[in-house]
C-alpha positions in Angstrom: 0.0 0.0 0.0 2.9 2.4 0.9 4.5 1.7 -2.5 1.2 2.6 -4.3 1.0 5.9 -2.3 4.7 6.7 -3.0 4.2 5.9 -6.6 1.2 8.3 -7.0 3.1 11.0 -5.1 6.0 10.6 -7.4 3.9 10.9 -10.5 2.1 14.1 -9.1 5.5 15.7 -8.4 6.8 14.8 -11.9 3.6 16.3 -13.5 4.1 19.6 -11.6 7.7 19.8 -12.6 6.8 19.1 -16.2 4.1 21.9 -16.2 6.6 24.4 -14.7 9.2 23.5 -17.3 6.6 23.8 -20.1 5.6 27.3 -18.9 9.2 28.4 -18.9 9.7 27.2 -22.4 6.5 29.1 -23.6 7.8 32.3 -21.9 11.2 31.8 -23.5 10.0 31.3 -27.1 6.7 33.4 -26.9 7.6 36.4 -24.7 4.4 38.2 -25.7 2.4 35.6 -23.8 4.0 36.4 -20.6 3.9 40.1 -21.3 0.2 39.9 -21.8 -0.2 38.2 -18.5 1.8 41.0 -16.8 0.3 43.9 -18.7 -0.9 46.5 -16.2 -4.6 47.6 -16.3 -4.7 51.2 -17.5 -6.1 53.7 -14.9 -6.3 51.1 -12.2 -5.4 53.9 -9.7 -7.2 56.7 -11.5 -10.3 56.8 -9.3 -10.3 58.7 -6.0 -9.7 56.7 -2.8 -12.8 54.8 -1.7 -14.4 54.9 -5.2 -14.3 51.9 -7.6 -12.1 52.5 -10.6 -13.8 53.1 -13.9 -14.1 50.3 -16.3 -10.9 49.9 -18.3 -9.7 47.8 -21.2 -6.7 45.6 -21.4 -5.6 47.1 -24.7 -3.3 50.1 -25.0 -4.7 53.6 -25.5 -4.3 55.2 -29.0 -1.0 57.1 -28.9 -2.8 60.5 -29.1 -5.2 59.9 -26.3 -4.9 61.1 -22.7 -7.6 60.6 -20.0 -9.0 63.7 -18.4 -8.8 62.1 -14.9 -8.4 64.0 -11.7 -5.9 62.9 -9.0 -6.7 62.4 -5.3 -4.4 65.4 -4.5 -2.2 67.8 -6.3 1.6 68.1 -5.8 2.1 71.9 -5.6 0.6 75.3 -5.2 -2.2 76.7 -7.3 -1.7 79.5 -9.8 -4.1 82.4 -9.5 -5.4 85.1 -11.8 -8.0 87.8 -11.2 -11.5 86.8 -12.4 -13.3 88.9 -15.0 -14.6 92.3 -13.9 -18.1 91.2 -14.9 -18.2 89.0 -11.8 -17.9 92.0 -9.5 -20.9 94.0 -10.8 -24.0 91.9 -11.3 -25.7 92.2 -8.0 -28.6 94.4 -9.3 -29.0 93.4 -12.9 -32.4 92.6 -14.3 -32.7 89.2 -16.0 -33.3 89.5 -19.8 -33.7 87.4 -22.9 -31.2 86.3 -25.5 -28.5 83.7 -25.0 -26.3 83.9 -21.9 -23.3 81.6 -21.4 -20.6 80.7 -18.9 -17.6 78.9 -20.3 -14.9 77.5 -18.1 -11.7 75.8 -19.2 -8.9 74.7 -16.8 -5.6 73.3 -18.0 -3.4 74.6 -15.2 -4.0 72.7 -11.9 -1.9 73.0 -8.7 1.6 71.5 -9.2 2.7 70.1 -12.5 1.7 66.5 -12.6 -2.0 66.7 -13.5 -2.3 69.5 -16.0 -4.5 69.2 -19.1 -3.8 70.4 -22.6 -7.2 70.8 -24.2 -9.6 72.3 -21.7 -8.8 75.9 -22.3 -9.1 75.3 -26.1 -12.4 73.6 -25.5 -13.8 76.6 -23.7 -12.4 79.0 -26.3 -14.1 77.0 -29.0 -17.4 77.3 -27.2 -16.9 81.0 -27.0 -16.1 81.3 -30.7 -19.2 79.2 -31.6 -21.5 81.4 -29.6 -19.9 84.6 -31.1 -20.6 83.2 -34.6 -24.2 82.6 -33.6 -24.6 86.2 -32.8 -24.3 86.1 -28.9 -23.0 89.5 -27.8 -19.7 89.6 -26.0 -21.3 90.9 -22.7 -23.5 87.8 -22.7 -20.5 85.5 -22.7 -18.4 84.9 -19.6 -15.1 83.1 -20.3 -13.0 81.8 -17.4 -9.6 80.2 -18.0 -7.1 78.5 -15.7 -6.3 80.4 -12.5 -9.4 82.6 -12.8 -11.6 79.5 -12.3 -11.2 78.7 -8.6 -14.0 76.8 -7.0 -15.5 79.9 -5.5 -15.4 81.7 -8.9 -17.1 78.7 -10.6 -19.9 79.2 -8.1 -20.0 82.9 -8.7 -20.2 82.3 -12.5 -23.3 80.1 -12.0 -24.8 82.9 -9.9 -23.9 85.4 -12.8 -25.8 83.2 -15.2 -28.8 83.0 -13.0 -28.8 86.8 -12.5 -28.8 87.6 -16.2 -30.8 84.9 -18.0 -34.5 85.7 -17.9 -37.5 83.4 -18.6 -37.2 83.8 -22.4 -33.4 83.4 -22.4 -31.3 80.4 -23.3 -28.7 79.7 -20.7 -25.4 77.8 -21.3 -23.1 76.4 -18.6 -20.0 74.9 -20.2 -17.2 73.3 -18.2 -13.9 71.6 -19.5 -11.5 70.3 -16.9 -11.1 67.8 -14.1 -14.1 66.2 -12.4 -13.6 63.9 -9.4 -15.8 61.0 -8.5 -16.7 61.2 -4.8 -19.3 58.5 -4.5 -21.5 56.3 -6.7 -23.8 59.2 -7.4 -21.7 62.2 -6.5 -19.3 64.0 -8.8 -17.5 67.3 -8.3 -15.9 69.9 -10.6 -12.3 70.5 -9.6 -11.5 74.2 -9.6 -8.1 75.6 -10.6 -7.2 75.9 -6.9 -7.9 72.2 -6.4 -11.1 72.8 -4.4 -14.4 71.2 -5.3 -17.9 72.2 -6.5 -20.1 69.2 -6.1 -22.9 68.4 -8.5 -25.4 69.1 -5.8 -23.9 72.5 -5.2 -24.0 73.4 -8.9 -27.6 72.1 -9.1 -28.7 74.2 -6.1 -27.4 77.4 -7.8 -28.9 76.6 -11.2 -32.2 75.7 -9.6 -32.8 79.5 -9.4 -32.4 79.9 -13.1 -35.4 81.5 -14.7 -34.5 80.6 -18.3 -36.9 78.0 -19.6 -34.2 76.5 -21.9 -30.7 75.6 -20.8 -27.7 73.6 -22.0 -25.2 72.1 -19.5 -22.0 70.8 -21.1 -19.4 68.8 -19.2 -16.3 68.1 -21.3 -14.8 66.0 -18.5 -14.7 62.5 -17.0 -18.0 61.4 -15.3 -19.8 64.3 -16.8 -23.0 62.3 -17.4 -23.4 62.2 -13.7 -24.4 65.8 -13.3 -28.1 65.0 -13.7 -28.9 66.8 -10.5 -28.8 70.0 -12.5 -31.5 68.9 -15.0 -35.0 70.2 -15.1 -37.7 70.5 -17.7 -36.3 72.4 -20.7 -32.7 71.5 -20.0 -30.2 69.4 -21.9 -27.1 67.7 -20.4 -24.3 66.9 -22.9 -21.2 65.1 -21.6 -17.9 63.8 -22.9 -18.4 60.6 -20.9 -21.0 58.8 -18.9 -21.4 59.0 -15.1 -19.0 56.2 -14.5 -16.6 56.7 -17.5 -13.5 58.5 -18.3 -13.3 61.2 -21.1 -10.3 61.8 -23.3 -8.4 64.6 -25.0 -6.6 64.0 -28.2 -3.2 65.4 -29.0 -3.8 65.3 -32.7 -6.4 68.1 -32.5 -5.7 69.3 -28.9 -9.4 69.2 -28.0 -11.6 66.7 -26.2 -13.5 64.5 -28.6 -16.8 66.2 -27.6 -15.6 69.7 -28.5 -13.6 68.8 -31.6 -16.7 67.1 -33.2 -19.7 68.8 -31.6 -18.4 72.4 -31.2 -15.5 72.8 -33.7 -16.7 70.7 -36.6 -20.5 70.8 -36.2 -21.0 74.4 -35.0 -18.0 76.5 -35.9 -17.3 74.8 -39.3 -21.1 74.5 -40.0 -21.3 70.8 -40.6 -24.6 70.7 -38.6 -27.2 73.3 -37.9 -27.2 75.6 -34.9 -29.3 73.3 -32.7 -27.8 71.3 -29.9 -29.5 68.1 -31.0 -28.2 68.3 -34.6 -24.7 69.0 -33.5 -24.8 66.1 -31.0 -26.1 63.7 -33.6 -23.4 64.8 -36.1 -20.7 64.4 -33.4 -21.8 61.1 -32.1 -22.1 59.5 -35.6 -18.7 60.9 -36.7 -16.9 59.8 -33.5 -18.5 56.3 -33.7 -17.2 56.0 -37.2 -13.7 57.5 -36.7 -12.9 56.9 -33.0 -15.3 54.2 -31.7 -15.5 54.2 -27.9 -15.2 58.0 -27.5 -18.8 58.9 -28.2 -20.4 61.6 -26.0 -23.7 61.2 -24.1 -26.7 63.5 -24.0 -29.8 63.7 -21.8 -32.6 65.6 -23.5 -36.1 66.3 -22.1 -37.6 65.9 -25.6 -38.7 69.5 -25.9 -38.4 71.5 -29.1 -34.8 71.6 -30.6 -32.6 74.0 -28.7 -31.2 76.7 -31.0 -28.4 78.7 -29.4 -28.9 81.8 -31.7 -30.5 84.8 -30.0 -33.7 86.0 -31.6 -33.0 87.9 -34.8 -29.4 86.7 -35.1 -28.2 85.6 -38.5 -26.1 82.5 -39.0 -22.4 83.1 -39.5 -21.3 82.7 -43.1 -17.7 81.7 -42.4 -15.8 79.9 -39.7 -12.6 81.1 -38.2 -9.4 79.1 -38.7 -8.5 76.6 -36.1 -6.2 78.1 -33.5 -5.4 77.6 -29.8 -6.4 80.5 -27.5 -3.6 83.0 -27.1 -1.6 82.7 -23.9 -2.2 85.2 -21.2 -5.9 85.7 -22.2 -7.8 87.6 -19.6 -11.0 85.5 -20.0 -13.0 88.6 -20.1 -15.7 87.1 -22.3 -14.6 88.9 -25.4 -14.5 86.8 -28.6 -11.0 86.1 -30.2 -10.3 88.3 -33.2 -11.5 87.0 -36.5 -9.2 84.8 -38.5 -9.2 83.9 -42.2 -11.9 81.4 -43.1 -10.8 77.7 -43.5 -11.5 75.6 -46.5 -15.2 74.6 -46.8 -16.2 71.4 -45.0 -16.3 68.3 -47.1 -19.4 67.8 -49.1 -21.6 64.7 -49.1 -24.4 63.3 -47.0 -24.2 63.8 -43.3 -23.8 60.5 -41.4 -26.9 59.2 -39.7 -27.5 59.9 -36.1 -26.6 57.2 -33.7 -28.6 57.6 -30.5 -30.8 55.5 -28.3 -34.0 57.0 -26.9 -35.4 55.6 -23.6 -37.8 56.9 -21.0 -37.0 57.6 -17.3 -39.4 58.2 -14.5 -38.1 61.6 -13.6 -38.2 65.2 -14.9 -36.0 64.4 -17.9 -38.7 62.7 -19.9 -37.1 61.3 -23.1 -33.4 60.6 -22.5 -31.0 60.3 -25.3 -27.9 58.3 -24.2 -24.9 57.5 -26.3 -23.3 54.2 -25.5 -19.9 55.0 -24.0 -17.1 52.6 -23.6 -13.8 53.5 -21.8 -11.2 51.9 -23.9 
């Protein structure tokens, strides 16, 4: 009996040794196999402490892509700049009609390790698009980098509430870091590293009289800012509530802004309505950069046209350019540039959206399927 046991034990040991030797041989002659097993998961440490990491893929990012993901903390002091003078003199204004817009873009965060490269250009493009649509300069508030501390972001929302009357269209545009604090809690990260939570922003925009509003989040987790929604409002985001967004070095914009603002609105490849621009952007991104599609939540009301009453569509689009360094962010439009070549002709790609119904104030919800790859 002992001989039988010893014999079985010997065979088990021999089998284990053989398997180990075989694995070494595979690793020697097929190094990619072992490399695949050891490949780190991208962004495994990207989410804030205590929050599950966003879904990631095991394949490398395209070389031009960078995630717009906020750190848990910054490694240096914050730069500062005086906010626009318009924020110091709006206490007694009377709300009026037209289109009113706040546009915030933050590249420069405290320290040097977590700066962005596209957020300021994103906000500048939104400013250019609205200028082309005939929105006056004093109706557009542009905040860049050190101007946009958390307190100033709050003040800018108050500025929008103070100016946009019931017949107005209100626009709140943000490009920069967003931090995921809990399963249903997101927060804008100001240029000083301090936070403006989704609930804080929503409480300020709750006083907005404008019956139509567009909230744009060119950021990670932007689809989670649903607290700010109400009848007549649209939320457009570069990524879903649990997903990362990306900026692309080949065009130095987020995908959302490159396609929806730059191409669709500024270059005129879609009409001036938010819905048409989104449909163009989503279809083009799905075709050219699958996995980077934006999301939109729409209450199903009439199409939202950003042009003020009586404004004429712009006939030409300015040439692509990054915002000039040292811009004061005063809300003035950049100087006009020579028009670019006309956009390519041909049929517009079909929209790629999914319409569902939610039991809340949003009514019909248009959601783009977002993958974080």
